[in-house]
C-alpha positions in Angstrom: 0.1 0.2 -0.3 1.0 3.5 -0.5 -1.5 5.8 -0.6 -2.7 6.4 2.7 -5.8 8.3 2.4 -9.1 6.6 3.6 -6.5 4.6 6.0 -6.0 5.2 9.9 -2.7 7.6 11.0 -0.8 7.1 14.2 1.0 10.4 14.5 3.5 11.2 17.3 4.5 14.9 17.4 8.0 15.7 19.3 7.4 17.6 22.2 10.0 20.2 21.2 8.3 20.8 17.5 5.1 21.4 19.4 6.8 24.1 21.6 9.6 25.4 18.9 7.0 25.6 15.7 3.7 25.2 16.7 2.5 26.7 13.5 4.3 24.7 11.0 3.0 21.2 13.7 -0.8 23.1 13.4 -0.6 23.0 9.4 0.8 19.3 9.5 -2.0 18.0 11.7 -4.6 19.7 9.4 -3.4 18.6 6.5 -3.0 14.9 7.5 -6.6 15.3 9.5 -8.1 16.2 6.0 -6.8 13.0 4.2 -6.4 10.5 6.6 -8.2 9.5 9.8 -5.1 10.2 12.3 -4.8 9.6 16.0 -2.8 12.6 17.1 -0.5 11.0 20.5 1.8 13.9 22.5 4.0 11.6 24.3 6.0 13.1 27.0 8.8 10.7 27.8 10.3 7.1 26.2 8.4 5.0 27.8 5.5 6.6 26.7 6.7 6.8 23.3 7.3 3.4 23.3 4.0 1.8 24.7 2.2 4.0 21.7 4.1 3.2 19.2 3.5 -0.9 20.3 0.1 -0.2 20.4 -0.7 1.4 17.0 -2.4 -1.9 16.1 -2.8 -1.4 12.4 -2.2 2.4 12.1 0.8 3.7 9.9 3.2 5.7 12.3 3.6 9.4 11.1 6.2 11.3 12.7 6.1 14.8 13.0 9.5 16.4 14.6 13.5 16.3 14.1 15.6 13.6 12.8 16.2 12.1 16.3 12.7 12.0 16.2 12.8 9.8 13.3 15.9 7.7 14.7 13.7 7.2 17.5 10.6 5.5 15.5 13.1 3.2 13.4 15.3 2.2 16.4 12.3 1.2 18.1 10.7 -0.7 15.4 14.1 -2.1 14.4 14.3 -3.4 17.7 11.5 -5.0 17.9 12.0 -6.8 14.8 8.9 -5.5 12.7 10.6 -2.4 11.1 11.0 -4.1 7.7 6.9 -4.7 7.9 5.8 -1.3 8.7 6.6 1.9 6.6 7.5 5.2 7.8 6.4 8.6 7.3 8.3 12.0 8.4 6.8 15.5 8.6 10.4 17.4 8.9 9.8 20.7 12.2 13.0 21.7 12.9 16.4 23.9 12.5 17.9 23.1 9.2 20.8 21.5 11.0 18.0 19.4 12.8 16.5 17.8 9.9 19.5 17.5 7.6 19.1 13.5 7.9 15.2 13.8 6.9 16.6 16.0 4.0 19.2 13.7 2.8 17.2 10.9 2.6 14.5 12.1 0.5 11.7 13.8 2.8 10.5 17.6 1.9 11.2 19.8 4.3 8.4 22.2 3.6 5.6 21.1 6.0 2.7 21.2 3.9 4.9 19.0 1.2 5.6 16.6 3.8 2.3 16.4 5.0 1.3 15.5 1.2 3.6 12.8 0.7 2.8 10.8 3.6 -0.9 11.2 2.1 -0.2 10.4 -1.8 3.6 9.4 -1.7 4.9 5.9 -2.1 6.8 3.9 0.3 10.7 4.0 -1.0 12.8 0.4 0.3 16.0 1.9 2.2 19.4 0.8 3.4 20.8 0.8 6.8 23.4 -0.7 8.9 23.1 -2.5 11.6 26.1 -2.7 14.1 27.1 -5.5 16.3 25.8 -4.3 19.5 22.3 -3.4 17.6 22.4 -0.1 16.8 21.8 1.3 13.7 22.5 3.9 11.1 20.4 5.3 8.1 22.1 7.9 6.3 25.7 7.2 7.3 28.8 6.9 9.9 31.3 9.0 10.4 34.2 8.2 12.9 35.7 11.9 14.0 39.2 10.6 14.4 41.6 13.2 16.0 40.3 14.5 19.9 41.4 17.7 21.0 41.6 16.1 24.3 39.5 18.3 26.0 36.1 19.4 26.5 35.4 19.8 23.5 34.4 23.0 21.4 32.2 22.5 17.9 29.3 20.3 17.2 29.4 19.9 21.4 29.5 23.6 22.4 28.6 25.4 19.3 25.5 26.3 17.9 23.0 23.7 16.4 24.3 23.6 12.7 27.8 25.0 13.7 29.0 21.9 13.1 32.2 21.8 11.3 33.4 18.0 10.8 36.5 17.1 12.3 36.6 19.9 14.8 35.0 18.4 17.9 36.5 16.3 20.3 34.5 12.9 21.5 32.4 12.8 24.1 33.4 12.2 26.9 31.8 9.5 28.7 33.3 10.2 31.9 31.7 13.7 31.8 28.4 14.4 33.2 25.8 14.5 30.4 28.2 13.8 27.9 26.4 11.5 26.5 22.9 13.1 27.0 19.8 12.8 24.5 21.3 8.7 23.5 23.8 6.3 22.2 24.1 4.6 19.3 22.0 1.7 20.2 19.0 3.1 21.5 19.4 4.0 24.6 18.2 7.0 26.3 19.2 10.1 28.4 17.6 12.2 29.8 18.7 16.0 28.3 17.4 17.8 31.1 17.9 16.0 34.9 18.5 19.3 36.4 15.1 21.3 35.6 17.3 24.7 35.4 15.4 25.8 32.5 18.5 25.8 30.3 18.1 26.0 26.5 19.3 21.7 27.3 15.6 21.6 28.5 14.4 22.8 25.6 15.4 19.7 23.6 13.5 16.7 22.1 13.6 13.6 25.3 14.4 11.6 23.0 18.5 13.7 22.6 19.5 16.9 22.2 19.0 19.4 19.0 20.8 17.7 16.2 24.4 18.3 15.8 24.7 16.8 11.9 26.0 19.2 9.9 24.6 22.1 7.8 24.2 19.4 4.8 24.6 15.9 4.6 27.4 16.1 2.3 29.6 18.0 5.0 27.7 15.5 7.4 30.0 12.5 6.3 32.8 14.8 4.5 36.3 14.3 5.7 37.8 15.4 9.2 38.8 18.1 8.2 34.9 19.5 6.6 34.6 20.2 3.3 33.8 24.0 2.7 33.9 25.2 6.4 37.4 26.3 8.1 40.2 23.5 8.3 40.7 21.6 11.4 44.3 20.7 13.0 43.3 17.0 13.1 46.5 14.3 14.8 45.0 11.5 13.2 44.5 7.7 14.7 45.6 4.8 14.4 43.0 2.5 13.5 42.6 -0.8 11.0 39.6 -0.9 8.8 38.6 -3.8 6.8 35.6 -3.9 4.3 34.6 -7.9 3.6 37.9 -8.3 4.8 40.4 -6.8 2.6 42.4 -4.3 4.8 41.9 -0.7 3.5 44.0 0.6 6.6 45.9 -0.9 9.6 48.0 0.5 12.2 50.8 1.1 11.1 49.8 4.3 9.1 47.1 7.0 11.1 43.8 7.6 9.0 41.8 11.2 9.4 38.8 10.0 8.9 36.4 7.1 8.3 32.8 7.6 6.5 31.1 4.7 5.8 27.5 5.2 3.8 24.5 2.8 3.3 24.4 1.7 -0.2 21.4 3.2 -1.7 22.0 6.5 0.5 25.5 6.4 -1.4 23.7 6.3 -4.2 21.5 9.2 -4.3 24.5 11.3 -3.0 27.3 10.6 -5.8 24.0 9.8 -8.8 25.6 6.4 -9.5 26.2 3.0 -7.4 28.9 0.8 -8.5 28.9 -3.0 -7.0 24.7 -2.3 -6.1 23.1 -0.9 -3.9 23.6 -3.4 -1.4 27.1 -2.4 -1.2 27.9 0.4 1.5 30.0 3.7 0.8 33.7 3.3 2.7 36.0 6.2 2.2 39.5 6.5 4.5 41.0 10.1 4.6 44.3 10.4 5.1 46.2 13.1 7.9 48.3 14.3 4.6 45.7 14.9 2.1 46.8 12.0 0.6 44.4 10.2 -1.9 41.4 8.6 -0.1 40.6 5.0 -0.4 37.3 4.0 -1.4 35.8 0.8 -1.4 32.4 -0.9 -1.6 31.6 -3.3 0.8 28.4 -5.4 2.7 30.8 -5.3 6.0 33.1 -3.1 7.1 34.9 -4.1 10.7 37.5 -1.2 12.7 39.3 -1.8 15.3 42.2 0.0 17.3 42.3 1.8 20.7 39.1 3.3 22.1 37.4 5.3 19.6 34.1 6.9 19.1 31.9 7.4 16.2 29.2 9.3 15.0 26.2 7.5 13.8 23.7 9.7 11.9 23.0 12.6 14.7 23.7 10.6 17.7 27.9 10.0 18.4 28.7 6.1 19.7 31.8 4.6 21.7 34.2 4.3 23.1 35.2 1.0 21.8 37.6 -1.0 20.6 36.3 -2.9 17.5 32.4 -2.6 15.8 31.7 -4.1 12.4 28.7 -2.5 10.4 27.1 -4.7 8.0 24.5 -3.5 5.5 20.7 -4.2 5.5 19.1 -3.6 2.1 15.8 -2.5 1.9 15.5 -3.2 5.4 13.0 -0.1 6.2 10.4 2.2 3.9 10.2 5.3 3.6 7.3 7.1 2.5 8.6 9.9 -0.4 7.0 12.0 -2.7 6.3 10.1 -6.5 8.2 12.7 -8.2 11.2 12.0 -5.8 
């Protein structure tokens, strides 16, 4: 089933979307309710969100919010092992940086256009990456090799949308609240445990303001960034294997690594060599040497404790992790002419 007109929807609204852009939320609700029967849900916490999704019945889930809301829905369906059978729809509401992933996946960022795509669009199979801790990656994975060793600036303390790839240190797991907003395997931590009324409290309950780059391209760019200021990155010694073939070893530091699911990689570069079931892997060197590119079903990274950025979430530290492409693992409602 593609068009959902005449069918029932489960519309889950990000509480931050309601508080920061209530007009866009109202418009999305009006369009959706005019075209289909809709149950509107306003969850206030992760447990309530999970209960609502688990009790959806035959209703199709529609999320109104930012990328973290989308990741939350897909993550829960993945853990329920129901992701393949439940098409997901999205109406992005948030700052441009907070909906960069949705835009990359092909979801319209205009509220009315996105709502109409939910009603009249078509389901498109999408690839994703799964890791050996049952985490998922929808848009892309990047290992931000090179830490300043301190508390970090850039993505963590800079304004939303000002992230410069490679300029920010990985989240320090020993620092209180460093992992605030969730982990790569879907666990959630409260974004505002203190009740101070700070800007932190206006962030979604499933995570802080998205720290994606201004565009999806820069999100997955090498650590020095494309078009942004160049960060001084010392490199990190990692062993990177693509389907068992060693792309980088511990004897040569790497500056950055990016992995993009096959179909999404094809959408970015306009071509897919080896089929959409393969991920695109790019390894960058500190000395500006020519990057190593490969396509593979599985990518393993190992070495000293390292962090990684999976979509809008920083994971780690880990010493080894394997990501595997799952072709057509989920379906996203997109405009038919997209």
